LUMKOLGU-750754 format. One record per residue (C-alpha): residue number from 1; x, y negated, z. Coordinates in pm, whole numbers, padded with zeros to 5 digits. Layout:
BEGIN
{atom NUM {X Y Z}};
...
END
This chain:
BEGIN
{atom 1 {01955 01259 -00639}};
{atom 2 {01895 01414 -00322}};
{atom 3 {02018 01800 -00345}};
{atom 4 {01673 01924 -00170}};
{atom 5 {01347 01739 -00301}};
{atom 6 {01053 01845 -00106}};
{atom 7 {00715 01701 -00149}};
{atom 8 {00677 01345 -00298}};
{atom 9 {00928 01070 -00387}};
{atom 10 {00820 00708 -00395}};
{atom 11 {00480 00738 -00304}};
{atom 12 {00218 00955 -00246}};
{atom 13 {-00001 01234 -00454}};
{atom 14 {-00328 01363 -00479}};
{atom 15 {-00334 01732 -00473}};
{atom 16 {-00610 01988 -00550}};
{atom 17 {-00395 02314 -00566}};
{atom 18 {-00682 02557 -00651}};
{atom 19 {-00383 02829 -00642}};
{atom 20 {-00653 03097 -00561}};
{atom 21 {-00753 03090 -00938}};
{atom 22 {-00439 03185 -01155}};
{atom 23 {-00487 03132 -01515}};
{atom 24 {-00294 03291 -01816}};
{atom 25 {-00136 03071 -02057}};
{atom 26 {-00281 03103 -02386}};
{atom 27 {-00115 03278 -02655}};
{atom 28 {-00189 03026 -02923}};
{atom 29 {-00014 02744 -02724}};
{atom 30 {00263 02593 -02890}};
{atom 31 {00549 02600 -02668}};
{atom 32 {00873 02324 -02658}};
{atom 33 {01218 02523 -02547}};
{atom 34 {01389 02231 -02310}};
{atom 35 {01681 02272 -02159}};
{atom 36 {01768 02274 -01736}};
{atom 37 {01849 01895 -01602}};
{atom 38 {01770 01712 -01925}};
{atom 39 {01510 01460 -01951}};
{atom 40 {01202 01534 -02175}};
{atom 41 {01024 01207 -02254}};
{atom 42 {00650 01259 -02426}};
{atom 43 {00301 01148 -02406}};
{atom 44 {-00054 01272 -02417}};
{atom 45 {-00265 01088 -02681}};
{atom 46 {-00613 01353 -02683}};
{atom 47 {-00779 01462 -02384}};
{atom 48 {-00772 01793 -02500}};
{atom 49 {-00409 01786 -02538}};
{atom 50 {-00147 02022 -02340}};
{atom 51 {00247 01965 -02323}};
{atom 52 {00374 02302 -02320}};
{atom 53 {00765 02377 -02227}};
{atom 54 {01001 02690 -02224}};
{atom 55 {01272 02698 -02018}};
{atom 56 {01543 02925 -01891}};
{atom 57 {01737 02902 -01549}};
{atom 58 {02078 02861 -01599}};
{atom 59 {02243 02923 -01231}};
{atom 60 {02166 03134 -00903}};
{atom 61 {01989 02880 -00634}};
{atom 62 {01689 02701 -00654}};
{atom 63 {01468 02442 -00891}};
{atom 64 {01167 02213 -00873}};
{atom 65 {01004 01936 -01149}};
{atom 66 {01024 01594 -01182}};
{atom 67 {00748 01369 -01321}};
{atom 68 {00827 01003 -01365}};
{atom 69 {00695 00712 -01558}};
{atom 70 {00747 00318 -01579}};
{atom 71 {00610 00211 -01238}};
{atom 72 {00448 -00116 -01484}};
{atom 73 {00255 00144 -01697}};
{atom 74 {00054 00220 -01339}};
{atom 75 {-00249 00066 -01430}};
{atom 76 {-00265 00288 -01769}};
{atom 77 {-00254 00588 -01600}};
{atom 78 {-00606 00622 -01453}};
{atom 79 {-00678 00973 -01292}};
{atom 80 {-00336 01095 -01392}};
{atom 81 {-00171 01411 -01513}};
{atom 82 {-00197 01775 -01455}};
{atom 83 {00127 02002 -01394}};
{atom 84 {00131 02368 -01427}};
{atom 85 {00380 02644 -01358}};
{atom 86 {00379 02970 -01525}};
{atom 87 {00615 03274 -01457}};
{atom 88 {00734 03490 -01750}};
{atom 89 {00474 03707 -01737}};
{atom 90 {00271 03331 -01878}};
{atom 91 {00058 03398 -01529}};
{atom 92 {00013 03043 -01371}};
{atom 93 {00176 03041 -01031}};
{atom 94 {00149 02610 -00911}};
{atom 95 {-00090 02400 -01040}};
{atom 96 {-00090 02034 -00898}};
{atom 97 {-00390 01768 -01033}};
{atom 98 {-00423 01381 -01007}};
{atom 99 {-00066 01312 -01027}};
{atom 100 {-00058 00926 -01038}};
{atom 101 {00295 00828 -00902}};
{atom 102 {00647 00933 -00909}};
{atom 103 {00572 01321 -00793}};
{atom 104 {00839 01623 -00732}};
{atom 105 {00724 01962 -00689}};
{atom 106 {00822 02206 -00418}};
{atom 107 {01154 02398 -00446}};
{atom 108 {01102 02745 -00674}};
{atom 109 {01369 03023 -00638}};
{atom 110 {01327 03207 -00983}};
{atom 111 {01656 03425 -01053}};
{atom 112 {01885 03273 -01253}};
{atom 113 {01811 03387 -01649}};
{atom 114 {01438 03387 -01567}};
{atom 115 {01182 03244 -01863}};
{atom 116 {00990 02954 -01694}};
{atom 117 {00639 02772 -01874}};
{atom 118 {00545 02437 -01775}};
{atom 119 {00239 02274 -01910}};
{atom 120 {00163 01909 -01869}};
{atom 121 {-00214 01762 -01941}};
{atom 122 {-00480 01469 -01876}};
{atom 123 {-00619 01565 -01468}};
{atom 124 {-00948 01450 -01654}};
{atom 125 {-01159 01576 -01925}};
{atom 126 {-01289 01190 -02010}};
{atom 127 {-01141 01007 -02265}};
{atom 128 {-01140 00691 -02079}};
{atom 129 {-00958 00852 -01767}};
{atom 130 {-00689 01003 -01905}};
{atom 131 {-00323 00851 -01938}};
{atom 132 {-00320 00799 -02299}};
{atom 133 {00003 00707 -02461}};
{atom 134 {00169 00685 -02134}};
{atom 135 {00547 00830 -02127}};
{atom 136 {00649 01050 -01841}};
{atom 137 {00997 01163 -01781}};
{atom 138 {00978 01540 -01697}};
{atom 139 {01314 01736 -01589}};
{atom 140 {01331 02087 -01439}};
{atom 141 {01619 02062 -01207}};
{atom 142 {01850 02316 -01149}};
{atom 143 {02086 02395 -00810}};
{atom 144 {02349 02587 -00774}};
{atom 145 {02289 02793 -00396}};
{atom 146 {02412 03156 -00250}};
{atom 147 {02144 03078 00054}};
{atom 148 {01829 03051 -00112}};
{atom 149 {01538 03343 -00184}};
{atom 150 {01561 03460 -00500}};
{atom 151 {01193 03533 -00677}};
{atom 152 {01023 03815 -00714}};
{atom 153 {01073 03950 -00397}};
{atom 154 {00726 04021 -00285}};
{atom 155 {00768 04364 -00269}};
{atom 156 {00970 04608 -00048}};
{atom 157 {01180 04727 -00371}};
{atom 158 {01230 04354 -00423}};
{atom 159 {01345 04214 -00080}};
{atom 160 {01641 03969 -00086}};
{atom 161 {01943 04085 00177}};
{atom 162 {02044 03870 00441}};
{atom 163 {02384 03927 00555}};
{atom 164 {02475 04004 00902}};
{atom 165 {02487 03710 01092}};
{atom 166 {02353 03518 00816}};
{atom 167 {02067 03292 00724}};
{atom 168 {01831 03255 00384}};
{atom 169 {01633 02959 00304}};
{atom 170 {01285 03029 00120}};
{atom 171 {00939 02895 00094}};
{atom 172 {00579 02983 -00029}};
{atom 173 {00446 02830 -00303}};
{atom 174 {00119 02910 -00333}};
{atom 175 {-00104 03043 -00107}};
{atom 176 {-00077 03449 -00236}};
{atom 177 {00306 03425 -00255}};
{atom 178 {00513 03686 00005}};
{atom 179 {00833 03684 00048}};
{atom 180 {01068 04005 00157}};
{atom 181 {01386 04022 00311}};
{atom 182 {01576 04312 00430}};
{atom 183 {01877 04351 00697}};
{atom 184 {02104 04583 00752}};
{atom 185 {02297 04619 01094}};
{atom 186 {02689 04750 01083}};
{atom 187 {02719 04801 01446}};
{atom 188 {02548 04903 01776}};
{atom 189 {02350 04638 01929}};
{atom 190 {02023 04420 01903}};
{atom 191 {01924 04187 01622}};
{atom 192 {01813 03831 01646}};
{atom 193 {01577 03687 01441}};
{atom 194 {01527 03288 01438}};
{atom 195 {01257 03166 01194}};
{atom 196 {01290 02742 01113}};
{atom 197 {01052 02473 00930}};
{atom 198 {01319 02295 00762}};
{atom 199 {01181 01935 00684}};
{atom 200 {00931 01968 00950}};
{atom 201 {00563 01773 00821}};
{atom 202 {00291 01881 01052}};
{atom 203 {00004 01745 00750}};
{atom 204 {00186 01995 00560}};
{atom 205 {00216 02310 00812}};
{atom 206 {-00182 02364 00815}};
{atom 207 {-00201 02694 00997}};
{atom 208 {00160 02851 00946}};
{atom 209 {00304 03191 00857}};
{atom 210 {00252 03541 00953}};
{atom 211 {00593 03744 00983}};
{atom 212 {00589 04123 00984}};
{atom 213 {00886 04293 01067}};
{atom 214 {00905 04675 00997}};
{atom 215 {01133 04931 00993}};
{atom 216 {01301 05151 00748}};
{atom 217 {01016 05378 00722}};
{atom 218 {00809 05074 00678}};
{atom 219 {00624 05099 01024}};
{atom 220 {00539 04811 01159}};
{atom 221 {00792 04706 01471}};
{atom 222 {00670 04347 01557}};
{atom 223 {00467 04081 01386}};
{atom 224 {00406 03718 01500}};
{atom 225 {00071 03500 01346}};
{atom 226 {00006 03172 01307}};
{atom 227 {00347 03017 01310}};
{atom 228 {00348 02642 01319}};
{atom 229 {00692 02540 01510}};
{atom 230 {01059 02728 01533}};
{atom 231 {01021 03079 01662}};
{atom 232 {01275 03268 01788}};
{atom 233 {01185 03657 01759}};
{atom 234 {01239 03942 02059}};
{atom 235 {01526 04147 02023}};
{atom 236 {01547 04439 01793}};
{atom 237 {01726 04678 01906}};
{atom 238 {01893 04944 01633}};
{atom 239 {02111 05209 01576}};
{atom 240 {02433 05109 01302}};
{atom 241 {02318 05151 01001}};
{atom 242 {01964 05099 01056}};
{atom 243 {01755 04780 00856}};
{atom 244 {01429 04640 00904}};
{atom 245 {01221 04448 00667}};
{atom 246 {01070 04138 00721}};
{atom 247 {00803 04022 00540}};
{atom 248 {00679 03649 00570}};
{atom 249 {00325 03513 00413}};
{atom 250 {00109 03253 00450}};
{atom 251 {-00250 03301 00666}};
{atom 252 {-00422 03540 00489}};
{atom 253 {-00745 03418 00418}};
{atom 254 {-00916 03152 00211}};
{atom 255 {-01073 02963 00538}};
{atom 256 {-00684 02838 00665}};
{atom 257 {-00493 02579 00510}};
{atom 258 {-00141 02764 00403}};
{atom 259 {00191 02610 00368}};
{atom 260 {00276 02562 00049}};
{atom 261 {00634 02467 -00072}};
{atom 262 {00732 02402 00302}};
{atom 263 {01117 02539 00283}};
{atom 264 {01200 02754 00613}};
{atom 265 {01505 02930 00701}};
{atom 266 {01524 03249 00828}};
{atom 267 {01889 03334 00980}};
{atom 268 {01961 03720 01120}};
{atom 269 {02253 03788 01382}};
{atom 270 {02361 04127 01544}};
{atom 271 {02510 04071 01875}};
{atom 272 {02703 04406 01969}};
{atom 273 {02638 04562 02319}};
{atom 274 {02593 04936 02468}};
{atom 275 {02358 04779 02734}};
{atom 276 {02056 04793 02504}};
{atom 277 {01859 05058 02420}};
{atom 278 {01842 05185 02041}};
{atom 279 {01562 05220 01858}};
{atom 280 {01440 05482 01732}};
{atom 281 {01375 05614 02057}};
{atom 282 {01014 05722 02094}};
{atom 283 {01056 06104 02170}};
{atom 284 {01249 06280 02422}};
{atom 285 {01458 06425 02157}};
{atom 286 {01544 06117 02057}};
{atom 287 {01626 05950 02456}};
{atom 288 {01867 05702 02532}};
{atom 289 {02120 05841 02734}};
{atom 290 {02053 05629 03056}};
{atom 291 {02418 05470 03202}};
{atom 292 {02357 05295 03523}};
{atom 293 {02167 05026 03366}};
{atom 294 {01997 04962 02981}};
{atom 295 {01775 04700 02881}};
{atom 296 {01496 04703 02630}};
{atom 297 {01151 04538 02504}};
{atom 298 {00804 04659 02366}};
{atom 299 {00784 04540 02066}};
{atom 300 {00434 04669 01941}};
{atom 301 {00104 04825 02072}};
{atom 302 {00213 05174 02006}};
{atom 303 {00577 05182 02074}};
{atom 304 {00735 05384 02354}};
{atom 305 {01080 05406 02450}};
{atom 306 {01257 05734 02623}};
{atom 307 {01545 05767 02835}};
{atom 308 {01749 06056 02973}};
{atom 309 {02028 06142 03264}};
{atom 310 {02123 06420 03421}};
{atom 311 {02152 06509 03800}};
{atom 312 {02559 06458 03867}};
{atom 313 {02484 06629 04200}};
{atom 314 {02193 06782 04393}};
{atom 315 {02005 06553 04569}};
{atom 316 {01768 06169 04524}};
{atom 317 {01761 05975 04268}};
{atom 318 {01649 05575 04261}};
{atom 319 {01517 05493 03934}};
{atom 320 {01439 05055 03929}};
{atom 321 {01209 04901 03639}};
{atom 322 {01306 04519 03661}};
{atom 323 {01008 04358 03447}};
{atom 324 {01146 04019 03467}};
{atom 325 {00948 03710 03538}};
{atom 326 {00592 03619 03465}};
{atom 327 {00495 03922 03233}};
{atom 328 {00190 03874 03056}};
{atom 329 {00074 04241 03056}};
{atom 330 {00154 04566 03209}};
{atom 331 {00394 04894 03175}};
{atom 332 {00331 05252 03175}};
{atom 333 {00580 05406 03361}};
{atom 334 {00636 05816 03383}};
{atom 335 {00868 06063 03468}};
{atom 336 {00967 06382 03443}};
{atom 337 {01239 06602 03585}};
{atom 338 {01354 06945 03417}};
{atom 339 {00977 06991 03272}};
{atom 340 {00887 06782 02980}};
{atom 341 {00529 06893 03013}};
{atom 342 {00465 06773 03381}};
{atom 343 {00549 06435 03497}};
{atom 344 {00653 06390 03867}};
{atom 345 {00519 06004 03846}};
{atom 346 {00261 05848 03610}};
{atom 347 {00181 05474 03743}};
{atom 348 {00101 05170 03602}};
{atom 349 {00307 04820 03673}};
{atom 350 {00282 04455 03600}};
{atom 351 {00603 04388 03843}};
{atom 352 {00915 04531 03975}};
{atom 353 {00924 04908 04067}};
{atom 354 {01145 05139 04235}};
{atom 355 {01074 05576 04185}};
{atom 356 {01256 05817 04401}};
{atom 357 {01303 06139 04224}};
{atom 358 {01442 06516 04344}};
{atom 359 {01672 06643 04103}};
{atom 360 {01950 06978 04116}};
{atom 361 {02295 06927 03973}};
{atom 362 {02253 06917 03580}};
{atom 363 {01923 06911 03573}};
{atom 364 {01752 06638 03309}};
{atom 365 {01544 06385 03434}};
{atom 366 {01367 06154 03144}};
{atom 367 {01180 05822 03173}};
{atom 368 {00878 05723 02929}};
{atom 369 {00824 05343 02946}};
{atom 370 {00539 05234 02687}};
{atom 371 {00265 04961 02718}};
{atom 372 {-00078 04978 02841}};
{atom 373 {-00306 04972 02513}};
{atom 374 {-00475 04619 02504}};
{atom 375 {-00240 04425 02770}};
{atom 376 {00122 04557 02675}};
{atom 377 {00385 04334 02736}};
{atom 378 {00488 04309 02371}};
{atom 379 {00849 04120 02322}};
{atom 380 {00933 04123 02694}};
{atom 381 {01296 04244 02810}};
{atom 382 {01299 04469 03068}};
{atom 383 {01605 04693 03263}};
{atom 384 {01615 05031 03337}};
{atom 385 {01848 05170 03612}};
{atom 386 {01920 05474 03829}};
{atom 387 {02179 05561 04102}};
{atom 388 {02227 05857 04334}};
{atom 389 {02051 05741 04674}};
{atom 390 {02277 05847 04998}};
{atom 391 {02233 06038 05216}};
{atom 392 {02188 05897 05582}};
{atom 393 {02487 05994 05845}};
{atom 394 {02308 06114 06168}};
{atom 395 {02575 06067 06447}};
{atom 396 {02679 06377 06641}};
{atom 397 {02602 06272 07022}};
{atom 398 {02700 06530 07291}};
{atom 399 {02419 06459 07568}};
{atom 400 {02615 06700 07800}};
{atom 401 {02906 06480 07919}};
END
C-alpha cells in the first residue's frame, strides 16, 4: 500500500458529506475495540444496524481509513455504506455517504494516544437498497511521520510549531476545520512562507484556502484568500526571537466548495540579512536605523514603517524611495527633521521618488512609510536609502588678468 492515500482507490465514490450538521455518538451504542492496521471483516444485516468501533492512535503521524469488499459482490452493495468518524469527545467530524466502490478517506492527523470512533452503517433507510450480508473489510491505518500536523490544532494555544527552515503537512478534514501553526525566528532577517498543494486535483480544491498570518500579539499581519495554487507569501521581516502564527482555514461560507481532505505543505525559511526592515517598527520610538539602504514591505492596510538616521554633518540629504516595477497601490511618505510633530515632506507616490532635506549635524531625520487606505501596495517590496548631497565646488576665476 502506498504511504499516502488521498481520495479514492480502484474506483469512484459518490459523496454527500454534510459536515455542517455534526452529530454526537449515541451513548447506548455498542462499541467494538479494534487495533490499528488490522483488518476488521463485518457486515450489516439490518437497515437500522450500526457497527461502531473504537481505536487508539498508536504512533505520531497521520492516519486514514479504508473500506474494501469482494468485487464479485458489487451488485449486492446496492446504495452502499456510510462511514462516520468521531473524535475522542464522540463528536462527528467526518461523514461519507454512498460508498459503493473500494474506498479510502483522506488523511487524519490525530495525536498519539487519542481515541477515535468509527461507525459503518447503511447509506439508505430502505431495506431493499442496503448492502445486506455483504462483508466489508475495514482498516484504520496509521503512518509514522514527524512532519505532519497534530490535531487538535484549531486554536492559538494548540498551534503546531514549524521548525526554522522546515515544513509541515496537513489538511482540512471538514469545512469547519482550522489549522494553526507557530514559527519562531532564531536570527534577524526575514521569513519566507510557501504554501504548496500536494496531489493537486482541481475538482477537490473548490474555492480554496484562506490563510492569515498574525504577530505574537495576535494582530493580523497579512492574509491571502481563495488560494487555489502554490503560493509564496511576502517576506515577513521579524526581529530575533519573535514569533508569528499562521491560520489555515477553508473559505468561510456555506456557498463555497471547500478543499476537504486535500493535503498541503507549509514551508518556513528564515533568510539572515541586515538589509531588511525589522518589525515591529510602527512608531518613532521603534524606528529602524537606516544605514544607507534597507528593504521592506507594507503587509496590510494598517502597517506603518518608521526609519531614522542622524545627520553626520550639516547640509542636504537625499532620501530615495524605490518602489519597483508595476506597483499596484500608492505609498504615503512623510519625513520629519528634528521635530516629530511636524513633517517637512508629506506626499503620495506610486513610483520611485527622491526627497531633499536639510539637517544640521547630529539632528535626527525620520521617514514614515505607509499605504494609502483602499489602495495600499500590500506585499510590494520597496527599498529606502539616504546619502549626503555633495556641495558643488565653485571655480575661482581671476578676471583681472
